[in-house]
C-alpha positions, 0 to 999 in steps of 0.5 A: 896305504899308498896314495900313488896311482895303483896298478889296474886289476880285476874287481872281485865281486863277493856274494851278497850277504845272506838273508837266512835267519842264522843264529849269530854269536853276540860279539863285542865291538872294540873301537880302536879310535879310543886307543889313542889315550891311556884312559881309552886303552884301559876302557878298551882293555876291560872290554876286550878282557870281558870278551876274551874270557867269555866268548873269545871272539870280538869285532874291531872297527876304526882300524885305519883302513877305509872302505875303499881300501878294504875293497881294493885289498879284496881285489888284490887278495883274489889275484893269486887265485884268479890271475896266476896259472896253475903251473906257477902256483905249483912252482911256488907251493909251500913245503909245508911238511918239510919246513913247518911253514905255510909261506907260498901256496897251499893248493886244494886237496892238501888237507884231509877233512873227513871220510876220505874227503879232501879240502877245496881251499887254496891259500897264498901266504906272504911273510910279514916282510914281503921281500923275503920270498919269491911271489907270482908275477901277477903280484909283483906290481901289488907288493908295495900295497901288500907291504903297507897292509902287512905293516898296518896290521902289525904295527897299528892293529896288532900292537894296539891289541897286544897292549889291550891284552897286556892291560887286561892282565895288569901287565905293563902294556908293552909286555906282548908287543916286545914279543912280536917284533917285525924284524925278528925271526918268526912266521907271522903272515898275511894270508889270502884264502879262497874256499871253493864250492864242493860237491853234494857228495862231499858235503854229505860225507863231511856233514857240511863241515869244511874245516873241523873245529880247532884253535889257531896256533899263534897269538892273535888272528885278525880276519877281515870281515867278508859277506859269505857266512861260514865261520862258526864258534863253539859258544860257552853253552855248547852250541855252534853259532855263526859269525855275522858280517860287519862291513869293513870290520875285523874279527879277532880271536886269540890262539894257542900261543896267547893261551900259553903266555897268558897262563890260560887267562885268554883261552882260545875259542874253538871255531870251524868253517861250514857250508854257507847258507842256501842263498850263498851256495855256489859262491866262493869265499875269499878271506884276508887274514893276519896271523900273528905269532910271537918271535921264534925264540919266545918260550911259551910259558905264562907271564906269572908276574901278572897280578891277575894270574897271581890272584886267579891261578895259572893254568900251564899249557905246557909243562914248564921244563918242556915248554916249546919255543914258538918256533918249535910249536908252530913248525909242529902244528903246521907240519901235522895239520890235516896230515895226521891220523886223528884218534876218535874219542867220545862224541864228535871229538877227535884228537891228535898229539903234537909236541906231547900236547893233545889237540882236539878237533870238533865236528 
């Protein structure tokens, strides 16, 4: 991160952590300080493999960002929402349906949640190369910091995690790294995301669900932990459990692309966002993400050469002959999300069809 004098911006003060007795998921903690040696990476790979084949989420600590830098990034993350006028936001609104990309703003009420209720979520998305798009004027002096943050997420954190994912399948440890090139055509991005409180009527109509249960579309999702409790995962026993906040930690999970590349070994876990507990209601929820995706030309088929897959068997997410490239998959998912009519099935499950694949959404 840059050590020069930094531009002054307003400080973002998040809600205090909840004191409610929530039922939390028990997640493993991956300490990246151990990843400097092959021995350490093999140890972490075994830990990651266990986490990903049981619960599907884990924490990461000692990732290269200090607590002070973390606080600064959350100050920056709030700028696109609190320091940019509405007309400028609209001018930089992403053409999500037209391009199948979130680059730019997604403004509130774009997604349909349920029962006629639309979302109260804004997010601003920057390509990993922040020079590729025009940005709000308020962000211009902050781009060097955002660029350094994007590169740290990609080269230091993501690439290390991808090595662990590969080692967990007994593949050469650079297998997935080679499929995630910073300068190749693709759509990995930094996302600043702000959830705004909703009306009691909207909460009742949606049964307090802000984003329905889903899986992510990419390979690896990196969420910077923040104190407003709202993220839940669907545990193996069928219960929804909360994700607890750990100061200056990351919350990591795999998405559909990793599921395809790993032959179903790293199956993504369904997660959702719900209304925060009573002592945090009325506060916004500010999030920082790094959504990683393979290069656009990567075909989403398993690494069948993995000794693990040869022993355990391969689950094909897509038929081999019709498997999409990452570009085809991401554009289809992004353009359709929150816009298509979902088909209700048994229980609390709804389905949509994208590129011939049935995707399930859970209430």
